[in-house]
N, C-alpha and C positions, 0 to 999 in steps of 0.2 A: 366239561366231560373229559375224563382221562383217556389217553390213547392206550393202545394195546400194551405198550410198555409200562403203563402206570404213570406216565408223565402227563401234566396238563396239556391238552392239545393246543390251546391258544398260545401258551408260552413257547412251545416248540416252533409254531408257525411264525411268531414274532422274531425269534432268534434267526430262523432261516431267512426271513425277509431282510433283516438287517445285514446278515452276512453276505447275501447276494448283492445288496446295494454297495457294500464296502468293496467287493470284488470289482464292481463296475467303476468305482472311483480310483482304484489303483492304476497308476500310469503303466502303459505297456513298455516292455523293454525295447530299446532301439534295435532295428534289424542290423545284423552284421553285414559288412560289404561282402559280396560274392566274388569268388575267383573266376578265372576264365582260362581257356586253352584254345589253341589253333594248330592246324597242320600245315606245313610248308609245301612248296612245289616239289621237293625231292623227299618228302616224307618226314621232314623235321617236325618235332613236337615242341611247341612253346607253351609254357604255363606261367600264369601270374597269380599271386595269392589273393589279390583283390582287384576287381575291374569295374564295379558299379557302386554308386553312392559314395565315392571317395570325397574327402574333405577338399574343397576347392583351394584352401590355403596350402595344402600339401600333405602327402602321406608317403611313407617309405614302404614299398612293396617288394616281395621276393619274386624274382624271375628265374625260371629254370628252363633249360633247353636240352634236347637230345637229338641224335641223328644228323648233326651238322658236319659239313666237310671241313676237317681240320686244316686243309691246305688253303682255305679262304678265311681271312679274318672278318669279323662282323662287328657292328655297333649294336648295342642294346640301348634303346632310348625311348623317349615319349615324344611322338611327332604327329604332325598333321598327316592324315591318310588321304592321299590324292587319288586313290583308286587303283584297280588292278593294273599291273604292268608299269606303274609309275612309282618313282622313288618317294617314300614318305619323307616330307620335308616341308617347312622348317621344323626344328625340334625345340620344345620348350626347355629353357635352361641354357641353351647355347652350347658352346664348346667347353669341354672339361679337360683342359690341358694339364691340370695338376693331379687328376685322378682322385680328388678329395670332395668335390661338390656333390657327387652322386647323381648328377643330372643325366649322365650317359656313361656307359662302360664299353671299353674297347676290348674285345676278346680275340686273341690271335696267338697261335703257337709259333709263328715265324714272322714277327713284325719287322719292319725296317729298323735300322740301328737306333733311330731316334725314338722308337716305340718300346725299346727294351726297358723293362722296369715300370712302364705305364700300362701296356697291354696285359691282360690277364690270360694265361694260357688255357686252352681247352683241357678237359679231362677226356680220356679215351683217345682213339686214333682213327685214321682213315675217314670214312663217312659215318662214324659212330661217335663223333665229338659231343661232349656234354659241357654244360656250364651251369653255375648257380651264383647269382649276383643280387645285390640290393639296388633298387632304383628309386630315386625321389621323384614323385609324380605330383605336379601341381597344375592348376587349370590355365594359368596364363603367365606370361612374362611381358617385357616391354614391347615385344614384336608380335607375339602370337597369343590369341585368345581362343581357347578350346571350348568356351561356352557360347561363342558367337553363333548366330543363326547360319546354317549352311556349312558348319565346320565339324568334322569328325576327327578326333585324335585317338591314337592307339599306342599301346606299348608295342614296340616293333623290334625285329632284328633285320638287318640288311648288311650286305657285303660292305666292307670298309672302302676307303678311298683308293686302295690299290686295285680294286675291281670295279671301277666306275661303270655304271650302266648294267652290271650283272645283277639281275633280280632273282637268281636261283636260291638265295637264302633270305628273301624278304618274306617275313611272317608277321601278321598283325593280330592284335587282340584289342578291339575297341574299348574305350574307357568312358564312363559317364561320372558326373559329379553330383553330389547332393547340393542343397541350397545354402549350407553353412557358409558364412562369409559373404553372402550376397550374390553368389554365382549360381547360375542355373545349370542345366544339363546340355552338353553339346549335342548337336544333331547334324544330319546332312553328310556331305562327303566332299565339299569343295575346299580348295586351299585358302587359308586365311591371308596369305601373303603370296607374292609372285613365286612361281614354281622353281625359279632359279636360285632359291635360297640355299644355305650351306649345309654341310654334313655336321653331325653332332659332336665329333671328337677330333680326329687327327687332321682334318682339312686345314686348320689354321697352322698346324705344324709344318706342312709341306709348302704352304703359301701358293699352291698351284691354281687355286680357284678364284683368284682375284679378290674382290671386295666382299664376297658372300660370307667368308669365314669371319671377317670383322663384324659383319651385321649380326651374326648369332652371338659372337662373344660379347657385344654390347648389351645383349638381352639377358645375360646371366646376372644373377643378383641374389638377394636374400630369398630363402625358401619360404619365409613367413612362418607364423606360429601355427601349431596344430589347432584345428577348429574344436571348439568345446562340444561336448556331447551331453545327452540327458536333457532334463527339463527343470527350470526354476520352480515349477509347480509340484515337483515330486515330493518334497518334504511336507508342505502344508496339506496336500491331498492324502499322504500317508498318515499324518496325524489325525485328520478328519475321519479316515476310515477306521483307525484304531479306536477313536472315541465312540463311533457308532457301534462297533463290535462290543465294547465294554458296556454301553447302554443296553444293548440287546441282551447281553448275558445277565445284567442286573435285573431286567424285567422278567426273565425266565425264572431266576431264583426267587424273586418276590412272589410270582404267581404260584410257584410250587409250595412255598411256605404258607401262603394263604389257604391253598387247597388242603394242606396237611392239617391246618388249624381247625378247619370246618368239617373234616371227615368224622363220621361216627366211630367210636372206639370199637376195636375188634374184641 
């Protein structure tokens, strides 16, 4: 029986069924990592371009901040979150004394003499300081594993070593990782290593904190390769779906030609 449009009803039904089956076989696009933001104790605003589902082997994220006190230098790093009122430490990637590894960034408009050329100055002035940096985030190094049970890690800002114990610019954005590379997602809020571990950048430069700076420095190393994305099944599934659509289209044309051949002449 022909449909209201004059096309054979069973041919249209077959085509729609095949098209629906093809759509089910096509692989879904992977979800993009979501960004995050947080507000600090003095109204600072910290934002990171990606904070969930990151590749455990490492990803570079964009970190921006506003409302910071330009009289106080800060570190931007990826560290174990030890809870409110406690310094986030240790930091994955250790000390970045060259300013090239990307594991941490020192932001300061008035650093000590040894920090000139290493520290990145704030934009703005007073309590309206801003910054925009890139940060390499990975799940673990030789000393810290952010995927271990009971460990929460975060992209953080905190006052630098010239303001030890001052938590007025400590801001945290928790980060989780996908399963690529064999790592799971970090949970909890306990420190992965003793809380006396070192600062992320200039502690080693001063040498004032004893052995902790050396501990983090030994943890710095290769960032690892980027985790692969997508699915090995995408190509064969796509070809299968295309074949089913072609078969359904052929069936529809065959049914239409057969119907036309048997219809009485007008």
